[in-house]
C-alpha positions in Angstrom: -62.6 -2.8 -48.1 -60.6 -6.3 -47.4 -59.3 -5.9 -43.6 -55.6 -8.3 -43.1 -54.4 -9.0 -39.8 -50.7 -8.8 -39.6 -49.4 -10.7 -36.5 -45.9 -12.2 -35.3 -44.4 -13.2 -31.6 -42.9 -10.2 -29.7 -39.8 -9.4 -31.0 -40.5 -11.0 -34.6 -40.6 -7.1 -36.6 -44.1 -6.6 -36.8 -44.4 -2.6 -36.5 -40.7 -2.8 -38.9 -43.0 -4.7 -41.2 -46.2 -2.7 -41.1 -44.4 0.5 -41.6 -43.1 -1.4 -44.6 -47.0 -1.6 -46.2 -47.6 1.8 -45.0 -44.4 3.3 -47.4 -46.5 1.4 -50.0 -49.7 3.5 -49.4 -51.3 0.6 -47.1 -53.3 2.3 -44.4 -52.0 0.2 -41.4 -53.8 0.5 -37.6 -51.2 -0.4 -34.8 -53.5 -2.3 -31.7 -51.1 -2.0 -29.3 -50.7 1.5 -29.8 -54.1 2.4 -29.8 -55.0 0.5 -27.4 -52.6 2.5 -25.2 -53.9 5.5 -26.0 -57.7 4.5 -25.2 -55.8 3.4 -21.8 -55.2 6.9 -21.5 -58.0 8.4 -23.2 -61.3 6.7 -22.4 -62.7 7.4 -19.0 -64.4 4.3 -19.1 -61.7 2.0 -19.4 -59.7 3.6 -17.2 -62.3 3.6 -14.2 -62.6 -0.6 -15.3 -58.3 -0.8 -14.7 -58.6 1.0 -11.3 -61.4 -1.6 -10.3 -59.3 -4.5 -11.9 -55.8 -3.5 -10.5 -56.4 -0.5 -7.9 -55.2 2.8 -8.0 -51.8 1.6 -8.9 -52.6 1.3 -12.3 -52.3 4.8 -13.0 -49.4 7.4 -11.7 -49.8 11.2 -11.6 -52.7 10.5 -13.9 -51.0 8.6 -16.8 -51.1 4.3 -17.1 -48.2 2.3 -15.1 -47.4 -0.1 -17.6 -44.6 -1.7 -15.4 -47.3 -2.3 -13.0 -49.8 -3.9 -14.9 -47.4 -5.3 -17.3 -45.5 -7.5 -14.3 -49.2 -8.0 -12.8 -51.2 -9.9 -15.9 -47.6 -11.9 -16.8 -48.2 -14.1 -14.0 -51.4 -14.0 -14.0 -53.3 -15.5 -16.5 -57.2 -15.0 -15.0 -56.0 -11.4 -14.7 -54.7 -11.1 -18.2 -57.7 -12.5 -19.6 -59.7 -9.7 -17.4 -57.3 -6.9 -19.2 -57.8 -8.0 -22.7 -61.9 -8.3 -21.9 -62.2 -4.7 -20.9 -59.5 -3.6 -23.8 -60.1 -5.6 -26.6 -63.5 -4.8 -27.4 -63.0 -1.2 -27.2 -60.2 -1.6 -29.5 -62.3 -3.8 -32.1 -64.6 -0.7 -32.0 -62.2 2.1 -32.5 -60.6 -0.1 -35.4 -64.3 -0.5 -37.2 -64.8 3.4 -37.0 -61.3 4.0 -38.2 -62.0 1.7 -41.0 -64.5 3.7 -42.2 -62.4 6.4 -43.0 -60.2 4.8 -45.1 -59.9 4.6 -48.7 -57.7 1.7 -50.1 -58.0 -1.7 -51.7 -57.3 -3.4 -48.3 -56.3 -1.9 -44.3 -54.0 -4.1 -42.5 -54.9 -4.3 -38.7 -51.1 -4.7 -36.5 -52.3 -7.1 -33.7 -49.9 -9.0 -31.6 -52.4 -11.8 -30.1 -54.9 -12.8 -33.4 -54.3 -16.4 -33.3 -54.1 -16.3 -29.4 -57.2 -14.3 -29.4 -59.2 -16.9 -31.6 -59.3 -13.8 -34.1 -58.3 -15.4 -37.3 -61.9 -15.5 -38.9 -62.0 -11.6 -38.3 -59.6 -11.0 -41.6 -59.8 -12.0 -44.9 -56.0 -12.5 -45.3 -53.6 -12.8 -42.4 -50.1 -12.2 -42.7 -47.8 -13.7 -40.2 -44.3 -12.6 -39.5 -41.6 -14.4 -38.0 -38.0 -14.5 -36.6 -35.9 -17.0 -34.8 -36.4 -17.1 -31.0 -32.8 -16.0 -30.4 -33.2 -13.0 -32.5 -36.5 -11.9 -31.4 -34.8 -12.3 -27.8 -31.7 -10.1 -28.8 -34.0 -7.4 -30.0 -36.3 -7.2 -27.0 -33.0 -7.0 -24.6 -31.8 -4.3 -26.8 -35.3 -2.7 -27.0 -36.9 -2.6 -23.4 -34.2 -3.0 -21.3 -36.2 -6.2 -20.1 -34.4 -9.4 -18.4 -34.1 -12.7 -20.3 -36.0 -14.3 -17.7 -38.8 -11.1 -18.2 -39.1 -12.0 -22.0 -39.5 -15.6 -21.7 -42.5 -14.8 -19.3 -44.0 -13.0 -22.1 -43.4 -15.1 -24.8 -45.0 -17.8 -22.8 -48.4 -16.0 -23.4 -48.1 -16.4 -27.2 -48.3 -19.6 -29.6 -45.0 -20.8 -30.9 -44.6 -19.9 -34.5 -44.8 -23.7 -35.7 -48.5 -23.4 -34.5 -49.4 -20.1 -36.2 -47.9 -20.9 -39.5 -50.6 -23.2 -40.9 -53.0 -20.5 -40.3 -51.6 -17.8 -42.3 -52.2 -16.8 -45.5 -48.7 -15.1 -45.9 -45.2 -15.6 -44.0 -42.4 -13.5 -43.7 -39.5 -14.4 -42.3 -37.9 -10.7 -40.7 -34.1 -11.5 -40.7 -33.0 -9.4 -43.3 -34.4 -6.0 -43.7 -33.4 -5.9 -47.2 -35.2 -9.4 -48.2 -38.3 -8.5 -45.7 -38.9 -5.3 -48.0 -38.9 -7.7 -51.0 -41.2 -10.0 -49.7 -43.3 -7.3 -47.9 -43.8 -5.9 -51.8 -44.8 -9.6 -53.1 -47.3 -9.6 -50.3 -48.9 -6.5 -50.9 -49.5 -7.3 -54.7 -50.6 -11.1 -54.1 -53.4 -9.3 -51.8 -53.7 -6.6 -54.5 -53.9 -9.4 -56.9 -56.5 -11.3 -55.3 -59.6 -8.4 -55.0 
C-alpha cells in the first residue's frame, strides 16, 4: 500500500479535497482532527501540554485551543515544542491506522508537510492551492478570525510557490466542479502509477 500526502496552506481547501478522495473510496487520515482527538484522549500528551502551557492548556477538562493557538502563533519555540509533542504521537497513530486499511493507497491530510520536512515519508504528494485572498476570505467566514490573526497563521507556512516544485500533483481549488474533476484525474494517475 502506498502513502500519499495531501497538503496545502491554511484555507486552501485541503479538507474539501480530502472528502472528494474519500468519496472515491480512498481511505483518508485527517492529521489535524486526529491530533485534536489525541490531545484530548492521551494522558501523556495532556500532561506534557500542561507542563508546556500551564494549567490553562485545558479548561473544564477540554483542550483550550484558543489559548494554545494564541500562544504558539507568536512564539516559534513554543510552536516547535508543541509540534514535538503532538507530531510523533500522530505519526504513530497514523501507522497503526494504515495497517487497518485495504486499498491501493491511503492519503494523510497534513497541513505542515513541507514545513516539517516530512516529504520523504510519502510515495506521492498532492498540494492544494488557492489564491491568498480567496484563502483569507474563506478563513474570515469559517473561523471568525481577524485578518491579522489569519496573516500571522499564514506566516508559519511556506508560500505555494515554494511548495509547488516539491509536489507530485497540484490541485487548484477555486471552483468545486473543476476541483472534483482534478481529484478524479489525480486518483486515476496515482492508481495507474502502481
